[in-house]
C-alpha positions as CSV (number, residue, x, y, z in Angstrom):
1,M,30.4,42.4,-10.1
2,S,29.1,40.8,-7.2
3,K,28.5,37.1,-7.0
4,P,24.8,35.9,-6.8
5,N,23.6,34.8,-3.5
6,I,22.2,31.3,-2.8
7,I,18.4,32.7,-2.9
8,Q,19.2,34.4,-6.3
9,L,20.9,31.2,-7.8
10,S,18.0,29.0,-6.7
11,E,15.4,30.9,-8.6
12,F,16.9,29.6,-11.6
13,D,18.1,26.3,-10.8
14,I,15.9,23.6,-12.1
15,T,17.5,21.1,-9.4
16,Q,16.5,23.4,-6.8
17,K,13.1,23.8,-8.2
18,I,12.3,20.1,-8.2
19,I,13.9,19.5,-4.7
20,E,11.7,22.3,-3.3
21,S,8.5,20.9,-5.2
22,L,9.1,17.3,-3.8
23,S,9.4,18.8,-0.3
24,S,5.7,19.3,-0.2
25,I,3.8,16.2,1.0
26,C,0.9,17.1,-1.3
27,T,3.2,16.9,-4.4
28,R,4.6,13.7,-3.3
29,A,1.1,12.3,-2.7
30,V,-0.1,13.3,-6.1
31,L,3.1,11.8,-7.7
32,F,2.4,8.6,-5.7
33,S,-1.1,8.5,-6.9
34,I,-0.2,8.4,-10.6
35,K,2.6,6.3,-10.5
36,N,1.1,3.0,-11.3
37,E,-2.0,4.1,-13.4
38,S,-3.1,7.4,-15.0
39,K,-5.9,9.3,-13.3
40,E,-7.8,12.6,-14.0
41,A,-7.4,15.4,-11.4
42,T,-10.9,14.7,-10.0
43,Q,-10.0,11.2,-9.0
44,I,-6.9,12.3,-7.5
45,A,-8.6,15.0,-5.5
46,D,-11.2,12.3,-4.3
47,E,-8.5,9.6,-3.5
48,L,-6.4,12.1,-1.4
49,K,-9.1,14.1,0.0
50,I,-7.6,17.5,-1.1
51,S,-9.4,20.3,-3.2
52,I,-9.3,20.1,-6.9
53,S,-7.8,23.6,-7.3
54,T,-4.7,22.2,-5.1
55,V,-4.6,19.2,-7.3
56,Y,-4.6,21.2,-10.6
57,K,-1.9,23.6,-9.2
58,T,0.2,20.6,-8.3
59,L,-0.2,19.0,-11.5
60,S,0.6,22.3,-13.4
61,N,3.8,22.7,-11.5
62,L,4.8,19.0,-11.9
63,E,4.0,19.3,-15.7
64,E,6.1,22.4,-15.8
65,L,9.0,20.5,-14.2
66,A,8.4,17.6,-16.7
67,L,7.7,15.2,-13.7
68,V,4.3,14.3,-14.9
69,E,2.9,14.0,-18.2
70,V,-0.7,13.8,-19.9
71,D,-1.0,10.2,-20.4
72,K,-4.2,10.2,-22.4
73,F,-7.4,12.1,-23.0
74,I,-10.7,10.8,-22.4
75,I,-14.2,12.3,-23.2
76,S,-16.7,12.6,-20.5
77,P,-20.5,11.7,-21.1
78,E,-21.1,15.6,-21.5
79,G,-18.5,15.5,-24.1
80,K,-15.7,17.3,-22.1
81,K,-12.1,16.5,-23.1
82,I,-10.6,15.3,-19.8
83,K,-6.8,15.0,-19.3
84,Q,-5.4,11.7,-17.5
85,Y,-2.1,12.3,-15.8
86,R,0.7,9.8,-15.1
87,S,4.0,10.2,-13.2
88,R,7.1,10.3,-15.4
89,I,9.3,9.4,-12.5
90,G,9.5,6.3,-10.4
91,K,12.2,7.1,-8.1
92,V,14.1,10.2,-6.6
93,E,17.4,10.5,-4.9
94,I,18.8,13.5,-3.6
95,T,22.2,13.7,-2.1
96,L,24.0,16.5,-0.3
97,T,27.8,16.8,-1.0
98,D,29.5,20.0,0.3
99,M,26.1,21.9,0.6
100,E,25.4,21.1,-3.3
101,P,22.5,18.9,-3.8
102,T,22.6,16.3,-6.4
103,L,19.3,15.0,-7.9
104,S,18.7,11.7,-9.7
105,L,15.6,11.0,-11.3
106,Y,14.7,7.6,-12.4
107,P,12.1,7.1,-15.0
108,N,8.8,5.4,-14.1
109,T,9.0,2.0,-15.6
110,N,5.6,0.7,-14.9
111,N,4.1,-0.5,-18.1
112,N,0.5,-0.5,-17.1
113,K,-0.1,2.8,-18.8
114,S,-3.7,4.0,-19.4
115,N,-5.3,1.0,-17.6
116,N,-7.7,3.3,-15.5
117,Q,-11.2,2.8,-16.6
118,S,-13.3,6.1,-17.0
């Protein structure tokens, strides 16, 4: 049986997936945007001047990786249920030792949850 190559290994390695995700400036911008207060996707898109579809795709990926959470739901004037997202991480450290990355994630300790007004 042959040993899997680095690309095959990385497909299933959560550390690798998180590092790849965080290499995107868009992903980092979204995370920074929701670090101190929860926001809905349209607020993030307006603030960062990026498309709403890009924000939703980024948030979905970050939620899948457990780096963001839905902080609360708000009801719009039209009666729509809207998610407000918040970063679960406050700090990330990536260290390379002998070609093997070590990922350290630190929780978002900001206690100002849900202080964004709708």
